[in-house]
C-alpha positions as CSV (number, residue, x, y, z in Angstrom):
1,X,-17.1,40.0,105.1
2,X,-15.3,42.3,102.7
3,X,-14.4,39.3,100.5
4,X,-18.1,38.2,100.3
5,X,-19.1,41.8,99.5
6,X,-16.4,42.0,96.8
7,X,-17.5,38.7,95.2
8,X,-21.2,39.8,95.3
9,X,-20.2,43.1,93.6
10,X,-18.3,41.3,90.9
11,X,-21.3,39.0,90.2
12,X,-23.6,42.0,89.9
13,X,-21.2,43.6,87.5
14,X,-21.0,40.5,85.3
15,X,-24.8,40.2,85.3
16,X,-25.1,43.8,84.3
17,X,-22.6,43.5,81.5
18,X,-24.3,40.4,80.1
19,X,-27.7,42.1,80.3
20,X,-26.4,45.1,78.4
21,X,-25.0,43.0,75.6
22,X,-27.2,43.0,72.5
23,X,-29.3,39.9,72.1
24,X,-28.7,37.9,68.9
25,X,-31.5,38.7,66.5
26,X,-32.8,35.8,64.5
27,X,-32.4,36.5,60.8
28,X,-35.6,36.7,58.8
29,X,-36.1,33.7,56.4
30,X,-34.7,34.2,52.9
31,X,-37.5,34.2,50.4
32,X,-37.1,31.9,47.5
33,X,-39.3,31.3,44.5
34,X,-39.3,27.9,42.8
35,X,-40.7,27.8,39.2
36,X,-42.3,24.4,38.6
37,X,-42.4,22.8,35.2
38,X,-46.2,22.3,35.2
39,X,-49.3,22.7,37.3
40,X,-49.3,21.4,40.9
41,X,-49.4,17.6,40.9
42,X,-47.5,14.6,42.2
43,X,-44.7,15.2,39.7
44,X,-43.4,17.7,42.3
45,X,-44.3,15.8,45.5
46,X,-40.8,16.0,47.0
47,X,-40.9,19.8,47.0
48,X,-44.3,19.8,48.8
49,X,-43.0,17.3,51.3
50,X,-40.0,19.4,52.0
51,X,-42.3,22.3,52.6
52,X,-44.8,20.5,54.8
53,X,-42.1,18.7,56.9
54,X,-40.5,22.0,57.6
55,X,-37.2,21.3,55.9
56,X,-37.1,24.7,54.2
57,X,-38.0,26.4,57.4
58,X,-35.1,24.6,59.2
59,X,-32.8,26.0,56.6
60,X,-34.3,29.5,57.3
61,X,-35.9,29.6,53.8
62,X,-39.4,30.7,52.9
63,X,-40.4,29.0,49.6
64,X,-43.1,30.1,47.2
65,X,-44.1,27.6,44.5
66,X,-44.9,29.1,41.1
67,X,-47.0,26.9,38.8
68,X,-45.8,26.2,35.3
69,X,-48.0,25.8,32.2
70,X,-48.1,25.8,28.4
71,X,-47.2,29.5,28.1
72,X,-44.7,29.7,30.9
73,X,-41.1,30.2,29.8
74,X,-39.2,28.7,32.7
75,X,-35.8,29.7,31.5
76,X,-36.9,33.4,31.1
77,X,-38.5,33.3,34.6
78,X,-35.3,32.1,36.2
79,X,-32.8,34.1,34.2
80,X,-34.8,37.3,34.7
81,X,-35.0,36.8,38.4
82,X,-38.7,36.2,38.6
83,X,-37.8,32.9,40.0
84,X,-34.7,31.8,41.9
85,X,-34.8,28.1,40.9
86,X,-36.6,26.3,38.1
87,X,-37.6,22.7,37.4
88,X,-36.9,21.9,33.7
89,X,-35.3,19.3,31.5
90,X,-31.7,19.2,30.4
91,X,-32.8,19.9,26.8
92,X,-33.9,23.3,28.0
93,X,-30.7,23.9,29.9
94,X,-28.6,23.0,26.9
95,X,-30.6,25.2,24.6
96,X,-30.5,28.1,27.0
97,X,-26.8,27.7,27.7
98,X,-26.1,27.5,23.9
99,X,-27.8,30.8,23.5
100,X,-25.7,32.4,26.3
101,X,-28.3,32.2,29.1
102,X,-26.4,31.7,32.5
103,X,-28.4,28.7,33.6
104,X,-26.9,25.8,35.5
105,X,-28.3,22.5,36.8
106,X,-27.6,21.6,40.4
107,X,-29.4,18.3,40.7
108,X,-31.3,15.8,38.5
109,X,-34.4,14.9,40.3
110,X,-35.7,12.6,37.6
111,X,-32.7,10.5,36.6
112,X,-34.7,8.8,33.9
113,X,-36.8,10.5,31.2
114,X,-40.5,10.3,31.4
115,X,-41.0,11.0,27.7
116,X,-42.8,8.4,25.7
117,X,-44.5,8.5,22.3
118,X,-47.9,6.8,22.1
119,X,-50.1,5.6,19.3
120,X,-53.4,3.7,19.4
121,X,-52.9,-0.1,19.5
122,X,-55.1,-0.6,16.4
123,X,-52.9,1.9,14.4
124,X,-50.1,-0.6,13.9
125,X,-47.6,2.1,14.8
126,X,-45.1,0.3,17.0
127,X,-41.7,1.9,16.1
128,X,-40.3,5.3,15.0
129,X,-40.1,4.1,11.3
130,X,-43.9,3.8,11.4
131,X,-44.1,7.5,11.9
132,X,-43.4,8.1,8.2
133,X,-46.4,9.5,6.5
134,X,-48.3,9.9,9.8
135,X,-49.3,13.0,11.8
136,X,-47.3,13.5,15.0
137,X,-48.1,16.1,17.6
138,X,-44.6,17.1,18.6
139,X,-43.9,20.7,17.6
140,X,-43.1,23.0,20.5
141,X,-45.5,25.8,21.4
142,X,-42.9,27.7,23.3
143,X,-44.0,26.3,26.7
144,X,-42.5,23.5,28.8
145,X,-42.6,20.6,26.3
146,X,-39.5,21.4,24.4
147,X,-38.1,18.0,25.5
148,X,-40.8,16.4,23.3
149,X,-39.6,18.0,20.1
150,X,-35.9,17.6,20.9
151,X,-36.1,14.0,21.7
152,X,-38.3,13.4,18.7
153,X,-35.7,14.9,16.3
154,X,-32.9,13.2,18.1
155,X,-34.6,9.8,17.7
156,X,-35.4,10.4,14.1
157,X,-31.9,11.5,13.2
158,X,-30.3,8.7,15.2
159,X,-32.3,6.2,13.2
160,X,-31.7,7.9,9.9
161,X,-35.3,8.8,9.4
162,X,-36.3,12.0,7.5
163,X,-38.6,14.3,9.6
164,X,-39.9,16.1,6.5
165,X,-41.7,12.8,5.6
166,X,-43.7,13.2,8.8
167,X,-46.5,15.7,9.3
168,X,-45.8,17.4,12.6
169,X,-48.3,19.6,14.4
170,X,-48.2,21.5,17.7
171,X,-48.3,19.4,20.8
172,X,-51.7,19.5,22.6
173,X,-51.6,18.8,26.3
174,X,-55.3,18.0,26.2
175,X,-54.7,15.3,23.5
176,X,-57.9,16.2,21.8
177,X,-56.8,15.6,18.3
178,X,-55.2,12.3,19.3
179,X,-58.4,11.1,20.9
180,X,-60.5,12.0,17.8
181,X,-58.0,10.4,15.4
182,X,-56.7,13.6,13.7
183,X,-53.3,13.0,15.3
184,X,-51.8,9.5,15.1
185,X,-48.8,9.8,17.4
186,X,-48.4,12.1,20.4
187,X,-45.7,12.4,23.0
188,X,-46.6,12.5,26.7
189,X,-45.1,11.9,30.1
190,X,-45.4,8.4,31.6
191,X,-46.1,10.3,34.9
192,X,-49.0,12.3,33.5
193,X,-50.6,12.1,30.1
194,X,-50.0,8.3,29.8
195,X,-51.9,7.7,33.1
196,X,-54.8,9.8,32.0
197,X,-55.0,7.9,28.7
198,X,-55.0,4.6,30.4
199,X,-57.7,5.8,32.8
200,X,-59.8,6.3,29.7
201,X,-59.3,2.6,28.9
202,X,-57.3,3.3,25.8
203,X,-55.2,0.5,24.4
204,X,-51.8,2.0,23.4
205,X,-48.5,1.2,21.7
206,X,-45.6,2.9,23.5
207,X,-42.4,4.1,21.7
208,X,-39.7,5.0,24.2
209,X,-36.8,7.2,22.9
210,X,-34.5,5.4,25.4
211,X,-35.0,2.1,23.5
212,X,-33.3,3.9,20.5
213,X,-30.3,5.3,22.3
214,X,-31.8,8.6,23.5
215,X,-30.9,8.7,27.2
216,X,-31.8,11.9,29.1
217,X,-32.3,13.0,32.6
218,X,-35.7,14.5,33.0
219,X,-36.9,17.1,35.6
220,X,-33.7,18.8,36.9
221,X,-33.3,21.7,39.3
222,X,-31.5,24.7,37.9
223,X,-30.5,28.2,38.9
224,X,-28.4,31.1,37.6
225,X,-24.7,31.4,37.7
226,X,-25.2,34.7,39.5
227,X,-27.1,33.0,42.4
228,X,-24.4,30.3,42.6
229,X,-21.7,32.9,42.7
230,X,-23.4,35.4,45.1
231,X,-25.4,33.1,47.4
232,X,-23.8,29.6,47.4
233,X,-24.9,29.0,50.9
234,X,-28.6,29.7,50.0
235,X,-28.2,27.2,47.1
236,X,-26.8,24.6,49.4
237,X,-29.5,25.0,52.0
238,X,-32.3,25.0,49.4
239,X,-31.0,21.9,47.7
240,X,-30.4,20.1,51.0
241,X,-33.9,20.7,52.1
242,X,-35.3,19.7,48.7
243,X,-33.4,16.4,48.6
244,X,-34.6,15.6,52.1
245,X,-38.2,16.1,50.9
246,X,-37.7,13.9,47.9
247,X,-36.1,11.1,50.0
248,X,-39.1,11.2,52.3
249,X,-41.5,11.1,49.3
250,X,-39.7,8.0,48.1
251,X,-39.7,6.2,51.5
252,X,-43.4,6.9,52.1
253,X,-45.0,7.7,48.7
254,X,-48.6,7.3,50.0
255,X,-48.0,10.1,52.6
256,X,-46.4,12.1,49.8
257,X,-49.7,11.7,47.9
258,X,-51.6,13.0,50.9
259,X,-49.3,16.1,51.0
260,X,-49.6,16.6,47.3
261,X,-53.4,16.7,47.5
262,X,-53.1,19.9,49.5
263,X,-51.6,21.6,46.4
264,X,-52.9,19.7,43.4
265,X,-55.4,21.3,41.1
266,X,-56.8,17.9,40.4
267,X,-57.4,16.6,43.9
268,X,-57.9,13.0,42.7
269,X,-56.2,10.5,45.0
270,X,-56.2,7.7,42.5
271,X,-54.7,9.9,39.8
272,X,-52.0,11.4,42.1
273,X,-51.1,7.9,43.4
274,X,-50.7,6.6,39.9
275,X,-48.4,9.6,39.1
276,X,-46.3,8.8,42.2
277,X,-46.0,5.2,41.3
278,X,-45.0,6.0,37.8
279,X,-42.5,8.6,39.0
280,X,-40.7,6.5,41.7
281,X,-38.5,4.5,39.4
282,X,-37.5,7.6,37.6
283,X,-36.3,9.3,40.8
284,X,-35.1,6.3,42.8
285,X,-33.3,4.4,40.1
286,X,-31.5,2.0,42.5
287,X,-28.2,3.7,41.8
288,X,-26.6,6.6,43.5
289,X,-28.3,9.1,45.8
290,X,-31.5,11.1,45.1
291,X,-30.6,14.0,42.7
292,X,-27.2,12.7,41.9
293,X,-25.7,13.5,38.5
294,X,-23.0,11.9,36.4
295,X,-20.6,13.7,34.1
296,X,-20.8,11.0,31.5
297,X,-24.6,11.3,31.3
298,X,-24.4,15.0,30.7
299,X,-21.7,14.4,28.2
300,X,-23.9,11.8,26.5
301,X,-26.9,14.1,26.3
302,X,-24.8,16.9,24.9
303,X,-23.2,14.6,22.3
304,X,-26.6,13.4,21.1
305,X,-27.9,17.0,20.6
306,X,-24.6,18.1,19.1
307,X,-24.2,15.3,16.6
308,X,-27.8,15.6,15.5
309,X,-27.3,19.3,15.0
310,X,-29.9,20.3,17.6
311,X,-27.5,22.8,19.1
312,X,-26.6,25.9,17.1
313,X,-22.9,25.6,18.1
314,X,-20.6,23.7,20.4
315,X,-19.9,24.9,23.9
316,X,-18.4,23.6,27.1
317,X,-20.9,21.0,28.4
318,X,-19.5,21.4,31.9
319,X,-21.0,24.9,32.1
320,X,-24.5,23.4,31.9
321,X,-24.3,21.6,35.3
322,X,-22.3,21.6,38.5
323,X,-21.7,18.8,41.1
324,X,-20.5,21.3,43.6
325,X,-23.6,21.3,45.8
326,X,-24.3,17.6,45.6
327,X,-20.8,16.9,46.6
328,X,-21.1,19.3,49.5
329,X,-24.4,17.8,50.7
330,X,-23.4,14.2,50.2
331,X,-19.8,14.5,51.1
332,X,-18.7,13.7,47.6
333,X,-20.2,10.2,47.9
334,X,-22.6,9.0,45.2
335,X,-24.0,6.2,47.4
């Protein structure tokens, strides 16, 4: 009897001790702001899918998407802390790094550039040399189209063409001057502007910088050196959730369009589907994993800008990107 009583007393004591221990409090989600390159559209479908499928929530992250636009300085937004991550092209990252901005790419979402120069079919403009004496809308307005101007100059210089013999005017995202004939060549994205032009029934000639040795990653995910140093775990979790979202978007792009329509300013299923279809081969190239980056590609992009004197001074190209988080997420395996 005494033994039973003793055992019962011990059990009560254990229960009391456990009950008195503080309960583990679930941490509040870490808030993250992602600065997009442009307005909400299928271009960013993978981010929306990651949000809607709860991948950010599973990583205990609450994400706010910030729209981009012609007057939005993405580099400034990220470097100043107004945004934690930004979607921008390597040209921006190189230019920022060259000026001392502590910006680093952590993944290349678009592993092929969407930049293409277009001219009306009847113009007879079919190659860069035909730009001479023509009006080209390529000058940067300080917004998110810096890649247009940089790739234009890289292409001209690579081919030995003199830009001063070409009349350049500011890029117009509405393409108004191009439509009315005042501008003969305009850059655009194959995932955006080109689709809208084709929907108008325009017959176009396409001049791809990549056909002339200008190879660039396009939309890349970047953050600051400070965030990488102070919160590497947050960077890993955010990128892991993001890559899962993009993988889902690739595997079921029609569902990704449905998700995108919840965010898109232009809720046109046909347009958003066309954007997704144009985007897929840029993201899912058939080589490596989604978001994967190669040192040789970064070195190649850097060399093009450097040799064409589009960078003010040389710097360590390895500072512009890091494979650390991709290696951690994918286990160091590209495939």
